[in-house]
N, C-alpha and C positions, 0 to 999 in steps of 0.2 A: 645554562639553565633556560628552560622553556618558560614562556609567559604563564602557563598554567601553574607551574610549581611556585612561581613568585606570588601569584594571586592567592594560592592556597596557604602559603606561609603568612602573608599579610592578614588574611581572614582568620587564621589560627591565632595570631598574636592579638588581633582585635577581640576575638572571642575570649581569650584568657584575661585580657584587661577588663572586659565587661563583667566577667564572673568575679574577679577580685574586687572590683568596685561595688558590686551588689553585696558581697559578703561584708565589706567594710561598712557600707551603708546600713545594713541590718544591725550590725554591732553598735554603730553610733545611735541608731534609732532606739535600741533597747536602753542604752545609757541615758538618753534624753528622757525617755518615758519614766525611768526609775528616778531621775533627778526631779522631774515634774511631780511625781507622786510624793517624794519627800517634802517638796515645797508646800504642797497643798495639805499634807498631813499635819504640819505644825502651825498652819495659818489660823488667825483669829480675826473677827470683825472689830474694827475700830471706827469711831466717828471722827472724821478729820475735816478741817476747813482748808480747801485747796487755795493757795495763794498764787502760785505761778507754775507753769510747766513749760519745759523746752528740752531740746536735745543738745547735750553738751558732752565734752570729754570727761571721762571718769575722774581724772586728776583735777579738773576745774570745778567739779560739781559740789565740792564742800563735804564729801563723805569723810568719815573718820579714817585716819591713816592706816589702821588695821585692815579696812576694807580694800583700800588701794593696794596694800602689800599682798593680800591674798589673791588678788586678781592676776591672771596670767599676763605676762608682759606684752603679748601681742594684742591683748584687749584693752590695755590702758589708754591708748591714744584713740580708741574708737568712740564714736558718739553714742551715748545711751540716753533713753528717755528718763528725764529727771523731773520730779514733782516736788516743789517746795510747799509744805503743808504745816498747818498748826494742829498739833495733837495735844489736846488739853492746853496747858499753859506754854508748852514748848513749840518752837518752830524747828522743823527738821527737814533735811533733804532725803527724799525717798527715791528709790529706783523703781521703775514701773515696767510691767510686761508690755511688749510691743503691741499685742492685740488689744490691750486695755487702754493704752495711752491716748488714743483718739476719743475714747468715751469719757475721759476725765474732764469734767467742766471746771473752768477757772473761776475763782472767787465764789464758790458755792460749797455748801457743806454736804459731804457724801459719807456713805458707809463703805469703808474699804476693807477688803479681805486681804490681810497682810501677814507676812512671815518675816519678822525682823524689820528690815528697811525695804523689803521687796513687796510691791503691790501686785497681788495676783488677780483681783477682780474688784469692780466698783459697782455700787448700787446707789440710786438716789435716796437721800435720807427723808426729805419731806415730800418730794415729788419724783416722778420718773426723770431719767436723764434725757436731755435734749439730744436727739440724734440728727446729725446733719444729713440732708439728702445727698445721695451720691452725685458727684459732679459728672456730667455727661462729657464724653469725649468730643473732640472737635467735629468729626464727621457725623456723629449722631446729632449734634446741635444743628449742623447745616441741613441734614435730612429733615429734622423737625421744622425748621424755618421754611424749607421748600414745600412741605406738606401744608403748613399754615397758609402760605401764599396761594397754593393751588385751591384750598378750600375757600379762601377769600374771593378768588376770581370766579368760582362756580356759583357763589351766591348771587341771586338776581338783585338788580338795582332797586332801591326803595322808590315806590311810586308815591307821588304827593297828590293830595286831593285836587281835582280840577285839571290835572295833567300839566300843571305849570311847575317848572323847575325853579327852585329858589335860587336867587342870585345874590352875590355879595355886593355890598355897596348901597348907595342911596337910590331911591326911586325918584323919577322926575314927575 
């Protein structure tokens, strides 16, 4: 076999794999969109008091046994965002959407868009939700510090009246 035929075969196999993966990806995307549509279709707004939130395994979260049984086995040991909240007089464990989990404030009352035990969206009840500023990456922080230092060095020294520089300590 010549090197050109080997390269052609490898490229052909890679092309077939990419086509198959794109078809599977489109199929999974359609399923995901349909599931998200079903979730939002039956959701309602509830006023809840958030007690605590954390990521924990599904089996440790305190969900009803039927929820754990209906979950696929490969997802049971995966950590999911869980919110402990007071809904009316009851305290319940709720599962939260990944996108919404960071917006949920702890120990505050919020209006949650929920479908069963799944929180789809959150809005502030009495005031807006506090959004945390995005944490800058390491190199961005270093760049900002270097720019501040350059600006400080460009500023002229403050002149004092009479041309005398203040000194620390006692005068004789």
